[in-house]
N, C-alpha and C positions, 0 to 999 in steps of 0.2 A: 835462665833470667828471661829470655825472649818468650819462653813458654808462659811464665807468670803473667808478663805484660800482656800477651795475647788473650789469655784467659780473662784478665781484669777488663780489657777492652770489650770483650764479648758480653761480659755480664753487665757492664755499664750500658751497652747497646740495648740489651734485652730489657734492662730497666726502663731505658727511655721508651722503647716501643710499647711495653706494658702500660706505662704511664699515659703515653699518648692514646692508646686504646681505651683506658678508662676515662681520660678527659672526652674522647669522642662520643662514649656512651652517655656521659652526663650531658653533654651539648646536645644530644639526641632527644633528651627528654622533653616532652611537650607540656606546656602549661594549659590546664583546662580552660575552655571558654564557657563562661557561665553568664545567664541573663535572666532577671526577673521579668517574666513577660506579662504577669497580671498579679496584682492591680497596677495601673500606671503610675509612674513616678508624679507626685503632686496631687494624687487623687483626694477628693472629699469623700469620705465614707461615714456611714450611719453608726453611731455608738450603739453597742448592743448586737449588732448584726454579725454573722459568720462570714468572714472573708476568706476565700480561697486563694492562697498564695501559690502561683505556678512558676516553676523554674525550668529553664532549658539549659542542659549541661552536656558537653562532649569533650573528648580529647583525642588528638590523633596519635595512633600508635599504641594506645593503651585503652582503659576503660574507666568509667566513673563508679567508684565504690559505694559513695554516700553523698547526699546533700544535706547540710545543717541548716536550720532556719533560726534566725535571731530576731527577736523584737526588742528594740532599745538595747542592744547588746547583750540580751539575756537569752541563753539558748532555750528553744521551745520545742523543737522536733527534729527528727531525722527521717529522711527518705532514702531508700536503697534501690528503687526501681523507677524508671522512666514511665510516664511522666512524674516529675518530682513535685509533690503537692504537700501543703499544710493548711488544714482548716482552722483559722484563727478566730476564736471566739472572742469578740472585743468587749463582752459585757463585763463590767468592773474595771475596765481601762479607763485612763484619765482622758478628759476632753483635750482636744489640740493636737500638736504634731508628734508623730511616732516614726521611728526608723525601722525599716525592714532590711535585713541583711540575709543573703544566702551564700554559703560557702561550700563549693564543690571539691571533693577529694578524689584523686585518680589513683589507680593501682600502681603508678610509677613513682608515687610519693609526693607528687605535685598537688597544689591546691591553688584556688583563685575564688574571689568573691565579687558579688555585685550588691549594690545597696540603693535603696530608694527611700523617699519620705513620703508619708500620706498624713492626712488630717482627719481626726475623728470629730465628728459634729453630731449635734442632736437634731433629728428630723422629728416632727410631730404631726398630729392631727387632731381636729375636733370633729366629732360626728354628733348630730343631733339624736337625742333619744326621745322616748315618751315624756310629755310634759308631767310635771309634778302635779298630781290630782287635787291637792288641797288647795285652800285659798293661798293666792301669792303672798310672800313674806320675806323678811330678812331676819338676820340674827337667830336663825333656827340651829339645830345640831344635827350631826350625822355620824353613822358608824356602819361597819361592815361586819357581818357575822354569819359564818356557815355558808359563804357564797351569795349572800344577799345584802343589799344596802337598806338601810333604815334612815328616814328623815322626819323630824317632827319639831314641836315647840315653835317658837319665833314670835314675831310682831309685825303689825302693818300700820303703826302709829295710832290705832285705835283699839285694836284687840290683841291680847296676849293668847297664844294658842297652847293647846295640850294634846292635840291630835297627832298620830303618828301612822307612817305609811311604809311599807315594804316594797323595794324594787327588786324584781327578778331579771337578771341580764339575759337569762337563757330565753325568755319570752318577751323581753322588752315591755314589761308591764308592772303596773303598781297595784297594790291592794291595801286597803286600810286595815290596820290592826287595832288592837285595843288602845284607848287613850292612856297617855301617861298618868300615872296614879297621884303624882304630886300636883301642886298648884301650877296653873298655866304661868309661863315664864319666857323670857328671851335671855340671850347671852349666857346660856348654860354650857356645860361641858359634857363630853361623851368620850368614853374610852372603852377598849376591849382588852381584858386579860384572860388568857387561856380559854378562849371561846366562850367567855361571859361578858356581857355588855353592861355598862353603868353609865347612868345619866343622872345629873343633878347640878347644884349650885345655881347661879345665874340671878336674874332680876325679875321679880313678880311685878304686878302692876304698880304696887307700892312698896318698895323695900327688897333687899337682898334675900337670897334663900341659901340655907346651908345643908338642906337635906340631899341624901344621895340614894339612888334606887337602882336595884338590879332587875335586868330584864330576863325572863324566862321564855325563849322563843317556842318550846314545846307546848307549854300550857297558855302562851300568850298572856302572860301576867306580869306585873311589876311588884318587886319586893323592897320595901324600905330597909335600909341597913344604917350603920352608923353615920351621924351628921359629920360634915367637915368641921374642923376644931376651931375655926375663926369667922367672925362675920365679914371679913374681907373676901367675899365670895361672888361678888358681881364682876362679870367680865374676865374671869380667869382664863388661864390657857393651860394645856396639859399634854404630855407625851408619856409614853410606856417603854420602859427598858427592863429587860430581864423579868418580866412578869410582875412588874411594880409600875404603879402610875405615879406620875410627879406632877402636882399642880403648883402653878405660879399665880400668885395673887396680883391683882391690878394696882391696888393703892399703895401697898406697902412693900410689893416685891417678895414677899415671903414664899418659901418653897416647902411643900409637904409631900411626903412619901406615902402611898397607900398600898398596904399589903392585905390582899383579899382573903388569905387563909385564916388571918386573925381579925379581920375587919378593923384594922388599926391604922391610925395616922402618926407619922413621926416628922417633926419639924427638922428641916435640913438647912444647909447654909443659905442665907438669903441671896436672891438673885443679885449679881454684882453690878448691873447697869442700872440706869434710871428705871423705876417702876413704871408700868404702863398697862393700858387696856387694848382691846382690839389687836392683839398681837397674834402671831402665827406660831405653831410649834409642830414639830415632826421628828421622827426617829430615823437615824441612818447609821448602820454599822455599829449598833450598840451603844450609840451617843444620842442625847437628846439636844434639839436645836430649837432656839427661842429667839424671836426678834420682830423687827418692824413695830407697829402699833403707835399709840399717841398716850400723852400723860395727862390729858384732861385739865391743863392749866396748872398742874402741880408744880412744874418749874417756873410758872409765871408767864408762860408763852403758848400754852397748848400746843406743844411740839409734836411733831410727827417723826419718826424714826426710820433708819434704813440700816441700823446695826444688827448683826447677827451674833449670838452666843452660843457656845457648845457647852453642855454639862456633861461631866463625867461622873456617873453615880458611884464608881468604885472608890474615887478619892473626894466625892462631894465638892467639886470645884467647878468654877465657871472660867471659860476662856473666851475672849472676844475674837472673832473671826473676821474675815474680809467683809465688808458692808456689801448689802445687796446692791447690784449693779443699776437697779431702777431708782426712780425717785422715792424719796421717804414717803410712808403712807401708813394708814391704819385700815382696819376692817377688810384685810385681804384674806384670801383663801391659801391654805398651805396643806401640802401632803407629801408623802414620798412614794416613789416607785423604785423598788430594788435599792440600789446604792445611791440614789440621787433624790435630792428635795426640790420642791417646786414651790414657788410664790407667785401669785397672780391677782390682778384687779386691786381693789382698794381705792382710798381717796386721800387727799392732802388738806381737807377743810374747803378748798376751792374748786378743785377738779377731781374727777375720777379717772382711773387708769384701766386700760384694757390690755396692757403687756403682761406676758408670763415669762418667768425666769427659772432656769435650771441651776442648782447648786451641786457641784461636784466636792463632796466633803474630803475625799482623799487628797485632793490637790487644792482645797480651799479656794475655788474659783466659780465664777458665774458665767453663764452664757444665756443670750436671749433665745427663747423657744417661740415667740410669735405672739399673735393677738387673739383675744377672745372673740368668738363669732358675732356676738351682738354688738350693733353700733355703739349703744351706750352701755358700756360694761357695768353690770351691777355691782354693788359693794354688799358686804354682809353675806356673801354666798356660803354654801357648804360643800363639802367634799367627802367621799368615802373612796376607798381603794379596794378592787377585788382583782387578785392576780396582777396582771401587767397593765391594767387600766384603772384611771381615776374617773369618777363620775362627779360632775360639778354642776351646780344650779341653784335656782331660787335667787333672791337678793333684790336690791332696789336701786334705781338711779334717780336722784331728786325725789319727786313724790311718787314716782311709778314703781310698782312692784312687779315681778315677773315670776312665772312658774316654769320657764324654760330650762330644759336641763341638757348637758352634753357629756359624751365620753371622750376622754382624753387619753392618747396613747403616743408612746415613743415608737417610731417606726424603724 
């Protein structure tokens, strides 16, 4: 009996010793030390830039096996060697606050994290380019084709123009091309589908125009194609989605889809808001956007607008988005660079505006991006986009017309 008791005591003692040793081993495990050393917490960073995230990580008595990087709690990358780095391309991200987290994992099974917040903002710049060489004007049209910009038509209160000019950004120079083959006009539309440019509609010296023309840059010629199907063709707006153009008329808010392969027009669902002219339109992420403008007294008040609408061509539906953050206005300039839309300039019957605004379609939000360089910002300007740059110019303020032009870029 004594032997049984002695054996039991020995076994219990060994169990306690082994248990203590195990707990001692667990207690000896060290938690990693981890720190995001760059960028600094609270940094303001430029949207579209590549941000190098640098992490310092170490652990006593063991080694770091990997560091995982998270943006807004979504895993983005893993680094297994020091220095622990991740190059975060912020292009396509939303404006505003974002969380960066780094988690370091040690060979002993322990892990630790560090987290910071940064702010993505839009920085921009305007750079003067060669002046537009034709007579100063407003209500012209513009488009970009094969790396060149084109500007023509327009009005100066006495003359309707039909001349056209090509801008080459590689040499910062303009050259005159053949005149538009239709009648001189202002308030026309221009769009590009599959590297083919189209210009038409608008307002002649007396009356509206329904004709549409295709430009051939190789032969420097204009070819007339099928007319627009309605007389409501003065001061229309347009955007292109999936190789089809969508034209929104000013008086009735009708929407027409143009298919170039068949040279045909198809009426779509009417614009859901108040019909208007002098509006802006652009395309972002496969959706069309339309807004601002004025109704020329149709509502009884000659109203200027700040509302923005999204058109989904797949469902033929309109959805109202967040209003532009600036003042209501007409005769602004609108364009898109990458995943962002921009609106600038314009007037509200009494005052002209020189502010520019960026629209983040993914988050339906606006941010101010600054002031147009001219002290008295023109209205009725034109714009075209080549690569990551928008080119903006011409227009008028009160009775003064300008041929000044600028390159706009996100930095």
